LOLO-425656 format. One record per atom (N, C-alpha, C): x, y, z; residue in one letter. Coordinates in steps of 0.02 Angstrom, whole numbers, plus 50000, padded with zeros to 5 digits. Layout:
% residues N
XYZA;...
//
This chain:
% residues 67
500044851550120X;499764857750094X;499844863050148X;500174868450131X;500264874050177X;499724879150168X;499564882450222X;499054887750221X;499334894150249X;499074899750225X;499284906350248X;499114907250322X;499604909650360X;499484910850431X;499054917050443X;498944921050390X;498534926950397X;497804925950379X;497684922350323X;496994921650299X;496784914450285X;497234909750295X;497094902550287X;497024900350214X;497244904450167X;497224902450096X;497744897050083X;497604892750035X;498094887650015X;498674891249979X;499294889449997X;499874892849971X;500184889149912X;500434893049864X;500814890449808X;501554890449827X;501944886449792X;502664885949809X;503014892649802X;502824896749753X;503144903349745X;502984907949804X;502394907449833X;502214911449891X;502644909549951X;502744903149960X;503174900750015X;503894902850002X;504134902049941X;504824903949924X;504944911349937X;504484915549915X;504574922749925X;504554924449999X;504104921450036X;504064922650108X;504724920850141X;505004915050123X;505634912850153X;506194917650133X;506194920050071X;506704924750048X;506664931350085X;506064933950095X;505974940550125X;505994940450202X;505744935050232X;505674934950304X;506144930150339X;506524926150302X;507004921650332X;506844914350321X;507374910450315X;507304903350302X;507034899450362X;507084902250421X;506864898850481X;506114898850492X;505764902650453X;505034902950461X;504714896250446X;504224894350486X;503854888150476X;503134889250454X;502894895350463X;502214897150441X;502284903050394X;501874903250343X;501984907950289X;501364912250275X;501474917750239X;500944922150217X;500844921450142X;500224921950119X;500084922050047X;500314928750018X;500294929449952X;500534935649921X;500114941649944X;499464940849950X;499054946549972X;499224948750043X;499324943950088X;499514945650157X;500224948450161X;500684945750120X;501364948450118X;501344955650094X;500944956950042X;500904963650014X;500624968550067X;500114966450102X;499824970750154X;500344972150209X;500694966950231X;501194967650284X;501764972350262X;501964971750199X;502524975650173X;502314982350143X;501654983850145X;501394990050118X;501574990950044X;501444985650005X;501564985749933X;500974982349899X;501054980749836X;500504977549799X;500684970249782X;500174966349771X;500264959449749X;500644959349683X;500474964049638X;500794964349573X;501544965449580X;501744969649626X;502464970849637X;502804964449661X;502494960849706X;502784954549730X;502814949349674X;502314949249630X;502334944749573X;502914946449527X;503064952849519X;503644955049479X;504294952649511X;504344953049576X;504934950649612X;505034943149601X;504494939349607X;504524932149595X;504764930749524X;504504934249476X;504704933349406X;505454934849397X;505694940049430X;506414941749426X;506834936049454X;506644933249510X;507024927749539X;507014921649493X;506444920249462X;506404914649415X;506864915749355X;506854921649328X;507264923149269X;508004923049283X;508204925549341X;508914925649358X;509184918649371X;508774914749406X;508974907849420X;509534907249471X;509664912449510X;510214912249558X;509994911149630X;509364909749641X;509104908349708X;508814901349709X;509054897249754X;508844890249756X;508114889449777X;507814894649804X;507114894349823X;506644894549763X;506894897249708X;506494898049647X;506824894049590X;506424890049555X;506704886349499X;506794890949439X;507314889749400X;507454894049342X;506964892349287X;506684897649257X;506234896749200X;506634897249137X;506464893049090X;506814893149024X;506474897948978X;
//
């Protein structure tokens, strides 16, 4: 079980996948969506939209394709 390096929240696989996509595959510690949003000066909702786009496209191995 991975935890956010910013707030210690339990991380979901999509949060880890987005962190790796945005900050690099070499990262070993991750941020939750709220901490990623704060760091990137955006909203959690915007990041959730990005995750949904990756799932729908199915062209990134970090995100499983949704049917």
